N, C-alpha and C positions, 0 to 999 in steps of 0.2 A: 693760267691764260690772262687775268686781266692785265698781269706785269708785260707780257706779251702784246698787249695791246695798248698799254702805258707809255711804254718805254720811246716809242717813236715819238710822241706827243711832246716831250722834255724840251722846252726851248733852249737852245745852246749856248746862252748867253746869261744863266740863271749863276747868281752868287750861292744860293743857300738853297738847299733839297733836303726836306725834312717829312720822312714816311713811317710814319708807324701803324703797324699790320694789326695789332691785336690779336684776336682769335683766328682771323683770315690769314695768319700765318701758318696755320696748319695745311692750309692748300697750295702754297707755295713750293715748286719743287725746283730741281736745280736748270731746268730748262728755262723758267721764269727767272731766275736771277742771274743768269747767264744774258740774258735780253736786256734785262736792266741794266748791269754793268756795261753791256756794251754802248748803252742812249747816255750814261752819266757823263753831263756837259763839263769840259776839261776847264771852264772860266769858275767852278765850284770852289769857294774859300769854306764852306761851311757844309758836311754831309752826316745827318743823321738818319740811319735805317735801323729801325727796331723790328726783327722777325723774331722775337721771343716765341715761345712753343712752335719753333719749325722743325719738328720731327723728321721731315723728308729731306733737310739740309744737311750739309756737313764741308769736306774739304772742297770740293771742285766748285759751291758754290762762294767759297769764302775766297778761293785763288781768282774768281771771276773779278770779285769786288775789287780785290789788292790790284791786281795790272790796272784795273780803270781808275785807281784814286789820282784824280787833278795832280799837277805837279806843286800847286803854289795853294794846295788845303791846308787850313789853318785851324780847324776844330772837326773832330771825327768821333762819333758816334757809334758803335755798332752793338746791337741786341741781337746777342746770339744764343740766350737760354734755350737750353730745350733742343741743342742741336746734336742729338745722339750720334751722328756720322761725323761730326768734328773731332779731329786727331791732334796730335802734335805736329802733322804736317801742316794741317792748316794754318796754324799759328807762324810755323817756320815762312809759310809764303807771306802770310801779310806782313809781318816784318821786313820782309825783304823789299816792299813795295811802299814803305812809310814813308811819305815825305818830309824832308827835312824841316820843313815851314811850320810845323805842325805847332800850336799853342796849347791844345788841350786834347786830351785821348781819353775816351771812355768804352770799356770793351765787358761785355756781360756776358761770362761764358759759364752759368749758371747750370750746370746738368747733374740730374738726378738718374744716374744710369750706372749701373754696378759692371756694365760692357764698355765704357767709356776708354778711349785709348788716348785721353787726353791728360797730362799730369805734368810732372819738373821739367822735362825735355821741353814739351811746348812753352813753359813759362820762360823757361833760360833761354830759347831761342828768342821770344820776344825781348827780352829784356838784353839780348847783344846788340838789339839796333837802338835801344833809349839812349844810352850813353852818348848817342850822335845825333838827338834832337836837341840840339842847344837852345832853341827856343822854348822848349816845353814848360807850361806852367802849372796846370793842370792835368794831374794822371790820376783815373779812376778805374780799377780794375777788379772784377769780382770771378772767383772761382770757386762760389758757394757749393759744397757737397761735390767737388769734384775730387774724389778719395785718393788721387795719385799726385796731390799737390800736396808737398811739403817742406822740409828745411831747405833740400838743394835747389830748389824753384825758387823760393824766397830770398835764400841767400843771393842766389845769382841776380834776382832781381834787385836787392840792396846794393848791390856793388855797381849796379848801373844807373842808378837814378840822377837824373840831370841835377847839375849843381844849382840852376836856378829854378828848380821846381819850389812853388809857393803853395799848391793843396796838394794833397795826396789822401785817397781815399781807397782802403783795402776791403773787401768783403771775402774772409777766407772760412766763414761758417761752416762746421761740420768737416774741416778740413782733417778727419781725426790723426793724421801722420807727424801733423806739427808741434814741435817742441821749443822750448827754450832757446835752443840753439840758433833756429831759424830766427826768432824773433828778436833776440839778440844782436845778428847779424843787422838786421834791419835798422833796430834802434841805434848802433853805432856807424849806421850810413848815411842817417838821414840829413838831408842838406839844412845847412845851419840858417838859410833863410826861409824856412819854411813857414809857413802863417798857418796852416790849418790841415791837421792829422787826424782820420777816421779812421779805425780800424776796429775791424768786426770780424771776431772769432769765438762766435757762441759755440760751445758745445764740440771745443777742441780741448779734450779733457788731460792731455799731457801737458798743457801749460800751467806754470808756476809762479812762483814770487821772482825768479830770474826774469821774466818777461816784461812785468811790470818795472823793476828797476832799470831793464834796458829802454826801453821804448818811453818810460817816464823819466828817467833819469836823463835822456838825451838832451845835449848843450842846444837849446833851440830859443835864442832870445827873443825871436820875430814871433812867436807862438801865440797867436789870439784866440784859437780854437783847439778844442782837444777834446776827440770823441774815444772814449775806450769803450765798446760792447765787447765783454769775454765772459759771458754766463756759463757755469758748468768747466771752471778751470780752478785748480786748487791752490787758490790765493789766501795768505795769511794776512794777520796784522806787519809783518815785517815788509812784505810784497807793498801794501799800502803806504806804508811810512818810508819807501824808497822812492814815491813819487817827487819829484821837482818841478812846482809849480812857479813857473817864471811869473816875475810882475808885467808880461806882456798880455799875459792872459785875459780873455775878456767873456770865455765859453767855458764850461768845463762839465762834461757829461760824463757818469760811471755808470756802467752797468755790470754788476759784478755777484749777480746772485747764485748763491752755491757756494761762494767763499767761506772760507772760516775765518770769519771778524770777530772780536770779541769786545772790541772796542778800544785798544790803545791805539789801533791804527788809525782809526776814523777820528781820534782826538788829536794825533800829529798832522791829518791831513787840514783838520780845522784850523788849528795854529798856523798854519802854513799858507791857508786860502789868500791869494791877491786881494788885495783892496778893492780893486779895479775888476772884480767880476762882475760880470751884471747878469748872467744867466748859470742856472746852476741845476 
């Protein structure tokens, strides 16, 4: 009810709208989302809506938000974690309405539910629009614990990454179907101008040295920040030795607990460490 009350009070000349609901998101229903969507000012260039733990929400609410996205929007953040009613159809509706003016896009779809109908088709449909977002520089996607996201969805995403992308953050923890094939497709498609890369694939037990070789061996001459968090994968010294650390690198973070490392890989990594790295 509070969203129905708030919506009419929104100034119609707003440039930025930032709403974080926290635990209150549990009380939000589709009717409230639809009321808010109808009142979103068309003048916005930044929209930040965090409905994490919105257990009563799903495709209907996301469709309402998507249809209300302002035409000149530059920065979009949607916190959809816990939306157990969200499916591939919801992401199809979203991509259909993404403005081509977007510079940054952040989408959190962390859903811990065995009944979720979100997976590779939804990620692929979202990817189908990304290649058209020529101004996009920052992409942050989380599909943590979405069990039906695997190599197919990641390969579709990789093929659609905008060439001008500067920052890429992907959270795929506990996406147990992922294999080296999906990560290899990503590594081969990373834009050459990428400056910051963060990949979180913890508890993806099918990943191995092929992932480190593909992602860590990508030709990224502008890369300054590399963060790989892949605890629980089957890495060995050979995978670690395959990492190609660029001279442009300033920050390196590796979390590979559970890997079968004996020492040679670490020694190779140490010898290759760029002199300009300031944080490790």
